[in-house]
C-alpha positions in Angstrom: 40.1 0.5 -17.0 43.7 -0.2 -17.9 45.2 -4.0 -17.6 47.5 -3.0 -15.2 44.8 -1.4 -13.0 44.7 -2.8 -9.5 41.7 -2.5 -6.9 42.6 -2.4 -3.2 40.2 -2.6 -0.2 40.3 0.2 2.5 38.4 0.7 5.7 37.6 3.5 8.1 39.5 3.9 11.0 37.4 5.8 13.9 39.0 8.6 15.7 38.9 8.5 19.5 36.9 11.4 19.6 33.8 9.2 18.1 33.3 7.6 21.5 32.7 11.2 23.0 30.2 11.9 20.2 28.6 8.4 20.9 28.4 8.7 24.4 28.6 12.3 26.2 27.1 14.1 23.2 24.4 11.8 22.4 22.7 11.9 25.6 20.3 14.7 26.1 20.0 14.7 29.9 21.6 12.9 32.8 18.2 11.2 33.5 18.5 9.6 30.1 21.9 8.2 30.8 20.8 6.6 34.2 17.6 5.4 32.4 19.9 3.6 29.8 22.2 2.1 32.5 18.9 0.8 34.1 17.7 -0.8 31.2 21.0 -2.6 30.8 20.3 -4.0 34.2 17.0 -5.4 32.9 18.4 -6.5 29.6 21.0 -8.5 32.0 18.3 -10.3 34.0 18.5 -8.4 37.0 15.5 -8.4 39.5 16.8 -5.3 41.1 18.6 -2.3 40.2 19.9 0.5 42.3 21.0 3.9 41.6 23.0 6.4 43.8 24.4 9.7 44.0 26.6 11.6 46.2 28.5 14.9 46.4 30.7 16.3 49.4 30.2 20.1 49.8 33.2 19.9 52.1 35.7 18.3 50.0 33.9 18.3 46.7 34.3 14.6 46.2 31.3 13.3 44.1 30.4 10.1 42.6 27.5 8.0 41.5 26.7 4.0 42.0 24.6 2.0 39.5 24.4 -1.5 40.3 22.2 -5.0 39.6 22.1 -8.5 40.5 21.9 -9.4 36.9 23.9 -12.0 35.0 27.1 -10.2 34.9 29.9 -10.6 32.6 32.4 -12.8 32.0 36.3 -11.5 30.8 35.4 -12.7 27.2 32.4 -10.2 27.3 33.7 -7.3 29.2 36.9 -6.9 27.3 35.5 -8.1 24.0 32.2 -6.9 22.8 31.7 -4.3 25.7 34.5 -2.5 24.0 32.7 -2.6 20.7 30.5 0.2 20.5 27.3 0.1 18.2 27.9 -3.6 18.0 25.1 -5.2 19.6 23.7 -8.5 19.6 20.2 -7.2 20.8 19.8 -6.1 17.6 19.0 -9.5 16.6 15.1 -9.5 15.7 13.5 -11.2 18.5 16.2 -11.0 20.5 15.4 -12.3 24.3 17.5 -12.4 27.6 19.3 -15.4 28.7 17.2 -16.4 31.7 14.0 -14.6 31.8 13.6 -14.5 28.1 12.6 -10.7 28.3 12.0 -8.4 25.2 15.6 -6.8 25.3 15.4 -3.1 25.5 18.8 -1.9 24.1 19.9 -2.1 20.5 21.8 0.8 19.7 24.9 -0.9 21.2 26.0 2.7 22.8 24.0 2.4 26.0 27.0 1.3 27.9 28.7 4.4 27.0 26.0 6.4 28.9 27.8 6.7 32.1 30.1 8.9 30.5 27.5 11.6 30.3 27.7 12.0 34.1 31.4 11.7 35.0 35.0 11.6 33.9 36.0 8.1 35.2 33.9 5.1 34.9 34.9 1.8 36.4 32.9 -1.2 35.7 33.2 -4.2 38.0 31.1 -7.2 37.1 30.9 -11.0 37.7 29.0 -14.0 36.6 27.7 -16.3 39.2 30.1 -19.2 38.5 33.2 -16.9 38.9 35.4 -16.5 41.9 36.9 -13.2 40.9 35.7 -9.9 39.4 36.4 -8.7 36.0 37.1 -4.8 35.8 38.0 -2.0 33.7 38.1 1.5 34.3 37.8 4.2 31.3 38.6 7.8 31.5 36.5 9.9 29.2 39.1 12.8 28.5 41.3 9.7 26.8 39.0 10.1 23.8 39.7 13.5 23.4 43.2 13.3 22.1 43.8 13.4 18.4 44.5 9.6 18.2 43.0 6.4 16.4 40.3 4.8 18.4 42.6 1.5 18.3 45.7 3.6 19.9 43.7 4.1 23.1 44.0 1.7 26.1 42.5 1.7 29.6 43.4 -0.4 32.6 41.6 -3.5 33.4 41.8 -7.2 34.5 40.7 -9.9 37.0 40.6 -8.9 41.0 39.6 -10.7 44.0 39.1 -7.3 46.1 37.6 -4.8 43.9 37.9 -2.4 46.8 41.3 -2.2 46.3 40.6 -0.3 42.9 40.1 2.6 45.1 42.6 2.7 47.6 45.8 0.9 46.3 47.9 3.2 44.9 49.4 1.3 42.5 46.1 0.2 41.2 44.8 3.9 41.5 47.5 5.4 39.9 46.9 3.4 36.8 43.1 4.1 36.9 43.3 8.2 37.1 46.6 8.3 35.3 45.5 11.0 33.1 43.8 13.0 36.0 47.1 12.8 37.5 48.8 14.0 34.2 46.4 17.1 34.1 47.0 18.0 37.6 50.9 18.2 37.7 51.3 19.2 33.8 52.6 22.6 34.8 55.0 21.2 37.6 58.8 20.8 37.0 60.0 17.4 36.6 61.5 16.9 40.2 58.2 18.2 41.7 55.7 16.0 39.5 56.5 12.8 41.8 56.1 14.7 45.1 53.0 16.2 44.0 51.4 13.1 42.6 52.1 11.2 45.6 50.1 14.1 47.6 47.3 13.9 45.1 46.9 10.3 45.1 47.1 10.2 49.2 44.2 12.6 49.3 42.2 10.7 46.6 42.4 7.5 48.7 41.6 9.4 51.9 38.5 10.7 49.9 37.7 7.5 48.6 37.9 5.7 52.2 35.5 8.4 53.6 33.0 8.5 50.6 33.0 5.6 48.1 34.6 2.6 50.3 32.2 3.8 53.2 29.0 3.8 50.9 29.9 0.4 49.5 30.3 -0.9 53.1 27.0 0.6 54.5 25.2 -0.4 51.5 26.6 -4.1 51.5 28.2 -3.8 48.4 31.6 -4.8 49.3 31.0 -8.0 47.7 28.3 -10.0 45.4 27.8 -13.3 44.1 26.7 -11.9 40.4 26.0 -8.9 38.6 27.5 -5.4 37.8 28.9 -2.3 39.7 29.4 0.7 37.9 31.3 3.5 39.4 31.3 7.0 38.2 33.8 9.3 39.4 34.2 13.3 39.7 30.6 13.7 38.1 30.4 16.6 35.7 29.7 20.1 37.2 26.6 20.2 35.0 25.4 17.1 36.3 25.8 18.4 40.1 24.0 21.8 39.2 21.0 19.6 38.0 21.2 17.3 40.9 21.3 20.1 43.1 18.6 22.4 41.8 16.7 19.4 41.7 17.0 18.6 45.6 17.5 21.9 46.7 13.6 22.8 45.9 12.2 20.1 48.0 11.3 20.7 51.5 12.2 18.7 54.5 10.2 15.7 54.7 7.3 15.7 57.5 5.2 12.7 58.6 4.1 10.5 55.8 5.6 12.8 53.3 8.2 11.5 50.5 9.4 15.0 49.0 12.0 13.1 46.9 9.1 12.0 44.4 8.9 15.6 43.1 12.5 15.4 41.7 12.9 15.0 38.2 15.6 12.2 38.7 12.9 10.1 40.7 10.3 11.0 38.3 12.2 9.8 35.2 13.1 6.4 36.9 9.2 6.2 37.9 8.1 7.1 34.2 10.7 4.4 33.0 9.1 1.4 35.0 5.5 2.2 35.1 4.3 0.6 32.3 6.2 -2.5 33.2 3.6 -3.3 35.8 0.5 -2.3 33.7 1.2 -3.6 30.1 -0.4 -7.2 30.7 -3.6 -5.6 33.1 -4.4 -3.4 29.7 -4.0 -6.5 27.6 -5.9 -8.7 30.0 -9.0 -6.4 29.6 -8.6 -6.5 25.8 -8.7 -10.0 25.9 -11.5 -10.1 27.9 -13.4 -7.7 25.6 -12.6 -9.8 22.5 -10.5 -7.1 21.1 -7.3 -9.0 20.9 -6.9 -12.8 20.6 -3.8 -13.4 22.6 -1.5 -11.4 24.8 1.8 -10.2 23.9 4.4 -11.4 26.6 7.3 -9.4 27.2 8.9 -12.0 29.4 8.9 -15.8 29.2 8.8 -16.2 33.2 6.9 -14.2 35.9 8.6 -10.3 35.3 9.9 -9.0 38.3 12.0 -5.8 38.0 12.7 -3.0 40.8 14.7 0.1 41.0 15.8 1.6 44.3 17.3 5.3 44.5 19.2 7.0 47.4 21.4 10.2 47.4 22.7 12.2 50.1 21.5 15.3 48.5 18.1 14.9 50.1 18.0 17.7 53.3 19.1 16.2 56.4 20.2 12.8 54.7 23.8 13.4 55.2 25.6 9.8 55.2 22.8 7.8 55.9 21.6 5.2 53.2 17.9 4.8 52.8 16.9 2.9 49.7 13.9 4.5 48.5 11.7 2.3 46.3 10.9 3.7 42.8 7.0 3.4 42.6 5.1 3.0 39.3 2.8 6.0 38.6 -0.7 4.8 39.6 -2.5 4.2 36.6 -5.9 5.4 38.4 -8.9 3.4 38.8 -10.5 6.8 39.4 -11.5 8.6 36.3 -14.4 10.4 34.5 -13.9 8.9 31.0 -11.8 6.4 30.0 -10.7 5.2 26.2 -8.6 1.9 25.4 -8.3 -0.3 22.9 -6.0 -1.5 19.8 -4.8 -0.2 16.6 -4.4 -3.1 14.0 -1.5 -3.6 12.0 -3.8 -1.9 9.0 -4.1 1.2 11.3 -7.7 0.5 12.1 -8.9 1.6 15.6 -11.2 -0.8 17.7 -11.7 1.0 21.0 -13.8 1.3 23.8 -14.9 4.5 25.8 -16.1 4.2 29.5 -18.0 6.6 31.7 -17.7 7.3 35.1 -18.7 11.1 35.3 -21.9 10.5 36.7 -22.6 8.1 39.7 -26.1 7.1 38.2 -24.8 6.5 34.7 -21.8 4.4 34.5 -21.6 2.6 31.0 -19.4 1.7 27.8 -19.7 2.4 24.5 -17.6 0.8 21.7 -16.4 2.9 18.7 -14.4 2.3 15.4 -12.0 4.1 13.1 -10.9 3.2 9.7 -7.1 3.5 9.0 -7.5 4.8 5.5 -9.7 7.5 6.7 -7.3 8.6 9.4 -4.1 8.7 7.2 -6.1 10.2 4.2 -6.0 13.6 5.7 -2.4 13.4 6.9 0.4 15.6 6.8 3.1 13.0 6.2 5.1 13.8 2.8 4.1 11.6 0.0 7.4 10.6 -0.7 7.6 8.9 2.8 4.4 6.6 2.0 6.0 5.8 -1.3 9.1 4.3 0.3 8.5 0.4 0.1 10.9 -0.1 3.0 9.3 2.3 5.2 6.7 0.4 6.7 3.9 1.1 9.3 3.9 0.8 13.1 2.2 -2.6 13.3 -0.4 -3.4 16.0 -0.3 -1.7 19.3 -2.6 -0.5 22.2 -3.8 2.3 24.3 -5.3 3.0 27.5 -6.2 6.7 28.3 -8.1 8.2 31.3 -9.8 11.6 30.9 -10.8 14.0 33.9 -13.1 17.0 33.9 -10.4 18.9 35.9 -11.8 22.3 35.6 -15.2 21.7 37.9 -15.0 22.4 41.2 -17.7 19.7 42.4 -16.0 16.9 40.2 -12.5 17.5 41.7 -14.0 17.1 45.1 -15.8 13.8 44.1 -12.4 12.4 42.4 -10.4 13.6 45.7 -13.0 11.5 47.9 -12.7 8.7 45.7 -8.6 8.7 46.4 -9.3 9.4 50.3 -8.1 12.9 49.8 -9.5 15.9 51.7 -9.7 18.7 48.8 -10.1 18.9 45.2 -7.0 21.0 45.2 -5.0 18.0 46.7 -6.3 15.6 44.0 -5.3 18.5 41.3 -1.9 18.7 42.5 -1.4 15.0 42.9 -2.7 14.5 39.1 -0.2 17.2 37.9 2.7 14.9 38.6 1.3 12.4 36.4 -0.8 13.8 33.9 0.0 13.4 29.9 0.0 10.7 27.5 3.2 8.5 27.4 4.9 5.7 25.3 6.0 2.4 26.5 8.1 0.1 24.4 8.4 -3.6 25.9 7.3 -2.5 29.3 9.3 0.5 29.8 8.7 4.1 29.5 10.0 6.1 26.3 11.6 9.7 27.1 10.7 12.5 26.3 6.9 11.8 25.7 4.7 13.1 28.4 7.7 14.5 30.1 9.9 16.9 28.5 8.0 16.7 25.5 4.3 16.8 26.9 2.0 17.8 24.0 3.8 15.5 21.3 0.5 15.0 19.4 -0.5 18.7 19.8 -3.6 18.5 21.9 -3.3 21.8 22.9 -3.7 23.3 19.4 -6.7 21.3 18.6 -8.3 22.6 22.0 -7.7 25.9 21.2 -9.8 25.7 17.8 -12.5 24.1 19.8 -12.4 24.1 23.7 -15.4 22.2 24.4 -14.7 19.4 21.7 -11.0 18.7 22.6 -9.3 17.7 25.9 -5.7 19.1 26.8 -2.6 17.4 28.3 -3.5 18.5 31.7 -6.9 16.6 31.5 -5.4 13.2 30.7 -3.3 10.4 32.1 -2.4 7.3 29.6 -0.1 5.1 27.7 0.2 3.8 24.3 2.0 0.5 24.4 4.4 -0.7 21.8 6.1 -4.2 21.6 9.2 -6.2 20.0 9.3 -7.2 17.2 5.8 -6.2 16.3 6.4 -2.3 16.6 10.1 -2.4 15.9 9.6 -0.1 12.6 9.3 2.7 15.5 13.0 3.2 15.8 14.5 5.2 19.0 16.8 7.8 18.4 20.6 7.3 19.0 20.3 9.8 21.6 17.4 8.0 23.3 15.4 11.0 23.2 12.3 9.8 21.5 11.4 8.2 18.2 12.8 8.7 14.8 10.0 10.9 12.6 9.7 8.2 10.1 6.6 6.9 8.5 5.4 4.4 11.4 5.9 7.1 14.0 3.8 9.7 12.0 1.1 7.2 11.5 1.1 6.8 15.3 0.8 10.5 15.9 -2.0 10.7 13.3 -4.1 7.9 14.9 -3.9 9.1 18.4 -5.0 12.7 17.0 -8.0 10.9 15.6 -8.6 8.9 18.7 -8.6 12.1 20.7 -10.6 13.6 18.2 -13.1 10.8 18.4 -13.0 11.0 22.1 -13.7 14.7 22.3 -16.8 14.7 20.1 -18.3 11.5 22.3 -17.4 13.7 25.6 -18.8 16.7 24.3 -22.0 15.3 23.1 -22.3 13.2 26.5 -21.7 16.4 28.8 -24.2 18.6 26.6 -26.9 15.9 27.1 -26.3 15.5 30.7 -26.0 19.4 31.3 -22.4 19.3 32.6 -20.1 21.9 32.0 -18.1 24.9 33.7 -19.8 28.1 34.1 -18.3 30.5 31.7 -16.9 33.6 32.8 -19.2 36.3 32.3 -19.7 39.9 33.5 -23.1 38.8 34.4 -23.5 36.4 37.5 -25.6 33.3 37.0 -28.2 32.2 39.6 -26.5 30.0 42.1 -28.7 26.7 41.1 -27.0 24.6 43.9 -27.9 27.1 46.3 -31.3 27.1 45.1 -31.6 23.2 45.2 -30.1 23.0 48.8 -33.1 25.5 49.9 -35.8 23.0 48.4 -34.1 20.1 50.1 -34.0 22.0 53.4 -38.0 22.8 52.9 -38.6 19.0 52.7 -39.8 19.6 49.0 -41.3 16.5 47.5 -39.1 14.3 45.2 -41.3 15.3 42.4 -40.6 19.0 42.7 -37.0 18.4 43.2 -36.9 16.2 40.4 -38.7 18.6 38.0 -36.5 21.8 39.5 -33.2 19.7 38.5 -34.3 19.1 35.1 -35.5 22.5 34.8 -32.2 24.2 36.1 -30.0 21.9 33.3 -32.3 23.4 30.5 -31.6 26.8 31.5 -28.1 26.1 32.1 -28.0 24.6 28.6 -29.7 27.7 27.2 -27.6 30.1 29.0 -24.4 28.2 27.4 -25.8 28.4 24.2 -26.7 32.1 24.4 -23.1 33.0 25.4 -21.8 30.4 22.7 -24.0 32.4 20.0 -22.9 35.8 21.4 -19.1 34.9 21.2 -20.0 33.7 17.5 -21.7 36.8 16.5 -18.6 39.0 18.1 -16.1 37.1 16.0 -18.4 37.8 12.8 -18.7 41.5 13.7 -14.8 41.6 14.2 -14.8 39.6 10.5 -17.2 42.4 9.1 -15.3 45.4 10.4 -12.0 43.9 9.1 -13.4 43.5 5.5 -14.9 47.2 5.7 -11.6 48.3 6.8 -9.9 46.7 4.0 -12.4 47.8 1.3 -12.2 51.6 2.4 -8.2 51.7 3.0 -7.6 50.0 -0.6 -9.2 52.8 -2.4 -6.2 55.4 -1.8 -3.5 52.8 -2.8 -5.3 51.8 -6.0 -6.1 55.8 -6.7 -2.6 56.3 -6.3 -1.3 53.6 -8.6 -3.7 54.9 -11.2 -2.2 58.3 -11.1 1.2 56.7 -11.3 0.4 54.9 -14.4 -0.8 58.3 -16.0 2.4 59.8 -15.0 4.4 57.2 -16.3 2.4 57.1 -19.8 3.3 60.9 -20.4 7.1 60.4 -19.3 7.5 57.1 -21.5 8.6 59.0 -24.8 11.4 60.7 -22.9 12.9 57.4 -22.2 15.8 56.2 -24.2 14.5 54.2 -27.0 16.7 51.0 -26.0 15.0 50.7 -22.5 11.6 52.0 -23.7 10.1 48.9 -24.6 10.9 47.3 -21.2 9.5 50.6 -19.6 6.2 50.2 -21.4 5.8 46.5 -20.5 6.6 47.4 -16.8 3.8 50.3 -17.0 1.6 47.6 -18.3 2.3 45.2 -15.6 1.6 47.8 -13.2 -1.7 48.5 -14.9 -2.6 44.9 -14.7 -1.8 44.4 -11.1 -3.9 47.9 -10.3 -6.8 46.2 -12.2 -6.8 42.9 -10.4 -6.6 45.1 -7.0 -9.7 47.3 -8.2 -11.6 44.2 -9.4 -10.9 42.5 -5.7 -12.1 45.3 -4.2 -15.4 45.4 -6.2 -15.9 41.9 -5.3 -15.6 42.9 -1.6 -18.2 45.8 -2.1 -21.4 43.8 -1.4 -20.0 43.3 2.2 -20.3 47.1 2.8 -23.4 48.9 4.0 -25.0 45.5 5.3 -27.9 46.9 6.6 -29.4 48.6 3.5 -31.8 46.8 0.9 -31.0 47.7 -2.7 -32.0 46.2 -6.3 -29.2 44.0 -7.5 -28.5 41.1 -9.9 -27.8 37.9 -8.1 -25.8 37.0 -10.8 -23.4 39.8 -10.6 -23.3 39.1 -6.7 -22.3 35.3 -7.5 -19.5 36.4 -9.9 -17.8 38.9 -7.8 -17.6 35.8 -5.0 -16.1 33.6 -7.8 -13.6 36.2 -8.6 -12.0 35.9 -5.0 -11.2 32.0 -5.9 -10.0 33.1 -9.3 -6.7 31.5 -8.8 -8.1 28.1 -7.4 -10.3 28.1 -10.4 -7.3 28.5 -12.8 -5.0 26.1 -10.9 -7.6 23.4 -10.2 -9.4 23.7 -13.3 -12.7 24.5 -12.0 -15.4 25.9 -14.3 -18.5 27.9 -13.5 -21.6 27.0 -15.2 -24.5 29.4 -15.0 -28.3 29.8 -15.8 -28.6 32.3 -18.3 -31.9 33.5 -17.1 -30.0 34.7 -13.9 -28.2 37.3 -15.8 -31.4 39.3 -15.9 -32.6 38.3 -12.6 -32.9 41.2 -10.2 -34.3 41.4 -6.6 -34.3 43.9 -4.2 -33.2 42.5 -1.0 -29.7 43.0 1.4 -27.0 42.0 -1.0 -24.7 40.9 1.8 -26.8 38.1 2.9 -26.3 36.4 -0.5 -22.8 37.4 -0.7 -22.0 35.6 2.5 -24.2 32.7 1.3 -22.5 32.5 -2.0 -19.2 32.9 -0.1 -19.4 29.8 2.3 -21.0 27.7 -0.3 -18.2 28.1 -3.0 -15.7 27.8 -0.5 -17.0 24.6 0.4 -17.3 23.4 -3.2 -13.6 24.8 -4.0 -12.4 23.0 -1.2 -14.1 19.5 -1.9 -13.1 20.0 -5.6 -9.7 20.6 -5.1 -9.5 17.4 -2.6 -10.8 15.4 -5.5 -7.8 16.4 -7.7 -9.6 16.1 -11.1 -11.1 19.5 -11.8 -15.0 20.0 -12.1 -17.4 22.7 -12.1 -19.8 24.8 -10.1 -23.3 25.4 -11.0 -25.6 28.3 -10.4 -29.1 27.5 -11.5 -32.4 29.0 -11.4 -35.5 26.4 -10.7 -38.8 27.9 -10.4 -38.6 30.2 -7.8 -35.5 28.8 -6.3 -31.6 29.0 -6.3 -29.5 26.1 -6.8 -25.9 26.0 -6.6 -24.2 22.7 -7.1 -21.0 21.1 -7.9 -19.3 18.1 -9.4 -17.7 17.2 -6.0 -18.0 14.4 -3.7 -21.5 14.0 -2.1 -22.3 15.1 1.2 -22.5 12.9 4.2 -25.8 11.5 4.3 -26.0 11.1 8.1 -24.9 14.6 8.3 -27.2 16.5 5.7 -29.9 17.5 8.1 -27.3 18.6 10.4 -24.9 20.3 8.2 -26.1 24.1 8.9 -25.8 23.6 12.7 -23.2 25.3 15.0 -20.1 23.4 14.8 -20.6 20.5 12.3 -18.3 19.9 10.0 -16.7 16.9 7.9 -13.4 18.6 7.3 -10.1 17.3 9.2 -8.1 20.3 9.3 -7.3 21.9 12.7 -8.9 25.2 11.6 -12.1 23.7 10.3 -14.8 25.3 12.8 -18.1 24.3 11.2 -19.2 28.2 11.5 -19.9 28.9 7.7 -22.7 27.2 6.8 -24.2 28.0 10.4 -23.9 31.7 9.6 -25.1 31.2 5.8 -28.5 29.7 7.5 -28.7 32.4 10.1 -28.2 35.5 8.0 -30.5 34.1 5.2 -33.4 33.2 7.7 -33.3 36.6 9.3 -33.8 37.9 5.6 -36.7 35.2 5.3 -35.0 32.9 3.1 -34.7 29.2 3.5 -31.7 27.0 2.7 -31.1 23.4 2.4 -28.8 20.8 1.0 -29.3 17.6 -0.8 -27.2 15.1 -2.7 -28.2 15.0 -6.5 -26.9 12.6 -9.3 -24.6 15.3 -10.6 -23.1 16.0 -6.8 -24.4 17.9 -3.8 -26.4 21.0 -4.2 -27.7 23.9 -2.2 -31.2 25.2 -2.6 -32.2 28.8 -1.5 -35.7 29.9 -1.4 -38.2 32.3 0.0 -39.6 31.3 3.5 -42.9 30.0 3.1 -44.4 32.0 5.7 -43.4 35.1 3.8 
């Protein structure tokens, strides 16, 4: 650097369009914009927030109102920090509201721009309690579309005594909607512009008196002691289309019905406010159970906050104003199973599962999950974990209710508990609330449980194992987060969910683990109690309920009824197991047919490749010497690839002709299976160690049975050796009359060793882990008079195959 060098300082000068990008374009759906404005009311210590939409089909006049009784803003705030997008005092750690000491919901500093996603002109009228006059500003969104710097854009505002005059005083109105007027008279000549402008102003004033001012008068909003009133004029066509579609679908209200509750805008507000009412309830239960030591408060004072909603879009509503309370979604006291508890800062789960499925068997059990086990199998990128600044989510709570929604008798029981007439009524009501939602500081977080219904992929898990997993249409629950403990969960700028950082990935992994545990416990309980939906079958089962009713009508003794009930449950369980086994067998039969097809179809292309190689060998001498070596190399590569395919086909050969016994060498069969895993052996440094005596050990039996057994045992060994990431060996030994296949991988779970060959038992955490391989291995060996067992030895897990004792 030379001595006369000079360093200057420069800064960004944001363009006006940045406001559009931060406001209109970052709000995904109009209901999200309304939610943001309502949350601003909560942060301003309001006790009540009101939302109103109106659209006139005759005049095309449309507007929205959002108002609250909060603290309001003085002139220094409205004309100062309110005009500084992305600047927010709420971002301060532990920030609280002024009066009620509420945990603040907004921190991005752009919620104030949310109104721009709804309409063209936004007017904010606000007043603190000790002020006599109102502060106001009117922002036209179209001004930001000009190619100017943000600092060059100005909007009218000031202090006013009668804020209604903003909508009928011609001078004030001309200032507020100047951009709209310019656009409307742009094509007119100079002498016609003033006249046309006056005509437009007169029409807008008349419309405002018929609509906005009339509404404010009827709603008692012509003045207020403190709070904020936001008027959004000329709603976007897209917003009106969504609103009209929402309300056109509801039926005219009958007695005791509230059809507006089925609209998307109402549901969005209901979802937003629901957890505010219930976050303390779950914490009180956790306190009573000793799971937490103190409650996390979201407000320093009794927290009262409500939302009211109205619109002229409800059929036959016309110009009537009926404020409809937004009622929290009920957290049902009626359920079949409930899981609730705490996830600690270290990711450990301490939970309770409650059972109410059967009237005669209501009880609770505790369960625990270790965080290190949950996240050990996580799909989160390793680099994400290595970021020291990317911390976990912190301590949080969960409360989930689960319903056996597919069983008619249980649906009717649930309906009776809620004073409903039929199970269908319960199912329809439940559908409005189903899913797993998220709460932060007492308010719902979109889009979880709504637009994004299955955010932890429950449906995928259920497809893999239907009996051991539940779906979103069977649950109703919340995950509860709080500030500052869970502030590593950062909301996206568009308010549509959390950023996919490490903290949120850990939450998803933990919730998946909780649901997996819930599914296993529920599955075992239902199996024990003989519960379950009758599987679809072309063979109808006997009507046991009708049989039981007949016994009652015949005045059978209690002992006979009790015995018959138990017998019927045993029969149902046996039939379930038979159908499950048939399904299992069908899948295996399809697999076998597929292998056989591949084996036979590979013969022709391999033969063709061999012929092509011979043909090319004859032609190589005719090739130009300059390229001959390359040509010969290509022939050698072709030959090598063909040999690999042929070897692979040979490895599949034992799976063909499965029903015929023959003389074969077990060692050769074992190597054929190992050949299928050659790339895994090479990549992960896995070696094979075989007993020399096995090379000459020939038996007369069904080779396919041993091929399947070796395939599943080696597959498991390769899986766990790869997980260990340190190489290892697979051993094939002969000990007396028994065969032993062992490996140097991690030991088998001692609690599961005696169950490891049972259908569906697996310790793998992947979604595609079925627990079928070893079950099929034992089944096919047993049918051929061989036994198999597993044990842990000093040098690793081992599988022992030997002739059955009764043979």
